[in-house]
N, C-alpha and C positions, 0 to 999 in steps of 0.2 A: 129657155132661152139662154144663149151663150153671151155673156157680157164681159168685154175686155177692159182692163185697167192698165194704162201705160203712164210711166213716171220717169222723168229725168230730174237731176238735182238743181240745175241752173237754167236761166232763160236762154242762154246761148246754145245749149245742147239740143240735138235733134231727136224727135220722137219717132222718125219714120221707120227705123229698124224694128222698133217694137210693134208699131201699128201695122206694118206690113205683115209680120208674123201673126199678129192676132187676126187680122182679116183672113189670112190664109187658113187659120184655124176655125173659121166659121163664125166669128163673133158678129152679132147683129147689131151691137151698139158698143162703142169704145169711148171710155172716159179718159181724157188727156190731162195730165197733171205736170206742172213744172215747179216743184217744191223739193227742198232737201228732205231726205229720209229722216233727219233728226227733228224736223219741224212738225209740231202738233197741228199747225194750221194747214190742213190739206183738204179744202173745200170740195174738190171733185170726188175724193175718196169718200167723204161723208155723204155727198149727194148720192153716189152709187149705192152705198150701204142702205140708205134710207128707202131706196126704190126697189131693192131686191125682193123677189117673191119666191115662194116654195117651188122647188124644181129648177131654179136657175143654176147655172154654172159660172162662176167667175173665173176668167182666164187671165193669166199674167205671163209675161215673157220669162221673168225670173222671180223667185220668191222674195228677193231683196227689194223689188220694186213695190211690194205690197206693205212691208212692215219694217220698223226701225230696228227691231231685234228679234231674236228667237221667241222670247217671252211674248212680245206684242203680237207676233205671228200666230202663236198658239192661242192667245186670247181672242184674236180676231176671227180665226177659223172656227173656234168653239161657238162663238156667237152666231156665225153663219150657219153652222150645222144645226143649232137650235131653231133656226128658221127654215130648215130644209134646204139650204144652199150648199152646193159643193164647190170645191176649188181645184183648178187644173194649172200646173206650171209647165210651160212648154219646154224651157231650157232644163229644168230639174227632173222632168219626166214624172211628175207626181200628179195623180188624178184621184182625189178622195172619194169619187163615185165608184171606184173599183176596190175589190178586197186588198189587192196589193198596194194601192195607193193609200188606203186607210191604215194598213199595217205600218208603212213607212212614216206616215204622219204620227202615229202613235209612238213610234220610236223617237221622233223629234220631241214630242211632249215629255217622254221619260228623261231625255237627255237635259231638257231645260230644267225640269224639276231637280235633277241630280246636280246641275250646275248651281242652281240657287242654294241648295243645301250646302255645297262646298263653300260658296261665298259667304254664307251666314257663319259656317263654323270658322273660317279664317278670320272674319271680322271679329267675332268674339274672342278668339285667341289673341289677335293683335291688340284689342282694347285691354285685355287682361294683362298682357305683357307691358303695354304702355303705362298702365296704372301702377304696376309693380316698380317701374323705373321712375315714378313721380311725374309722369307727363300727363297733361290734361288736354283733351280734344277741343275742337272749336275752329272757327274760321281764322286763317292767318291775319294778323293785324299789320298796320303800318303803311298800307297803299290806299290812297284815295281812289275814287272811281276813275278819275282821268289817268292816274298812274297805272291802274290795272289795265286800262285800254292800251297804254304805251307798252306795258309789259308783254301783252299778247302780240303786239306789232313787232316787238323786239324779238320775241320767240320765233314768229313766222319768218322774218327777214333773216334770221341767224340759220334757221334750218333749211331755207331755200338755197343758201350757200351762193348767192349771186353777188352780194356786196361784202366788202371787208368790214371788220369791226368798226374802223374809223368812219366809214361811209354811212353805216347805220346810225352811229352816234350823231353825226351831222344831220341826217334826215329827221331823226326824232329829237334833236336839240337836247341831248343828255350827255353827261360824262361817261367815260368808260367805266368807272366805279359803279355808277347808277345802272349802266347797261348790264353788268355782270350781276348786280343785285337783283334786277328784273329777271334774268335767266334763272337764277337760284329760286326766286319766288315761284316761277313757272315749272320748277322741277327739271330744268334742262341741264344735262351734264355738259359743262364747258369743255371744248376740245373734242367733241364727238359730232361734229358736223358731217353729214353724209358726203362721201366721195361722189364723183360724177364721171361717168364713162361715156364718150361719144362712140357710136357704133354705126356701121353702114349696114343696111338691110336690103338684100336683094329679094324681091317678092314677085311672084308670078301667080295669077289667078286662072285657072282653067275650068271649063264646064265639065260636068260629069258625063254628058253626051252631047252630041251636035244639035239636038233639038232643044236643049235648055238655053234660056236667055237669063240675063242677070249678071254676066261677067263684070261689066262696067260698074254696076250698082254695088256688086260685092267689094270691088276695089275701093269705091268712094267710101262705103261704110267702114271698111278697115281703116282708111286714112283718118275719118272723123271720129270714130269711136274708140279706136285702139292706139294708133300711132300718135294722134294729136295730143295724147297725155304726156308724151316725151319730147315736146318741142320739136316736132317733125319738120324736116326740111326736104323737099324733093330736090335731088341733085340734077335732074333733067326734067323740063316741063312735062313730057310725055313718056318718061322712062320708068323703070321699075326699081330704081335705086332711091333709098331714103337715108337720111342721117337722123338718128335719134339720140337724145341725151338721157341717160338712165342713172338716177341716184341710187346709191347703195352704201351699206355700212361694212359688208363683209363679202367675200368672194361667194360664199354660200348664198347670200341674199341676191347677188348679182346673177348667179346661175338660175335661181328661182324665178326672178323677174323676167329674164330673157325667155325662158320656157313658157311662162305665163302669157307673154306678148304673142309668141307664136301659136299657142294653144287658142288664144282668144281670136286671133286672126282666122285660124282654121275654123272655129265654130261660126264665125260671122259669115265666111264663104259658104259653109255648109247650109246655112239658112237660105242661101240664094241657089242651092243645088250646084255648087261649084266646090272645088278643092284648091289648095295652095301649094306652091313649091317655094321654099325660102331658105336663106342662110344669112347669118349675122356675123359680121367681122368687126373686131375692135379697132378703133382708129388711134390708139395710144402707142403704136409702135410695137406692141406685143404680138404674139402669134395666137391670141385667143380667138376661137372660132366656134360657131354653133350652127 
């Protein structure tokens, strides 16, 4: 039996993109979850795992929908294999029921083990270096639980780069000195707020052939799942032009983000048997164009 698992991180996000793909892949039952991947409270995942039987195949849209980290993913799939259950990821093209899929997943497991060894080695080296310099580890002192909460809010507002330092201090009812102490406590380098660039995106969605439907759905899903992350504004109600706001720290990061946006839009259209034509133009007066 093919069993689907779909998850989004917040209550406001839509599961339809994943569930449509899972239904198309032949899933007879789909478990739907609206929980952060960092949360250990995922009741629908636990329910699905408790009801799996030998010979079942768990199907997900992407591997990151199933597990919080590579280590968690390896552990989860190993438990599934012990019960005779296989895993298939549509987006990552991994199917552990095939020899090629098993080989790919074994590579993942080897990488995870290598990463754990590296982290352990670096941790030991760091502790030895700290002890040699007379530093002792432990939880940072000096902030109450309420102050720690304010420190997290200060960090978030600072990195969002929507408010000035003065406005943030007024919102949190703290002095500038306390604000900077909070940032240092959170490990935030003062003066390294991300830049923001407004861009205009021209997007057109076309069908692969005249018999295909889903052009409108592909466009809606690109707007909801890709563009909405960048404060999307539609320049005309029924047009193909959008304004996005992209945060970045360097030109290299900006280039990478723009290409990721276009790649994700292309993948989303492909799931509806469509393709896109698009270009991106900076709105800062420069001649940057993608």
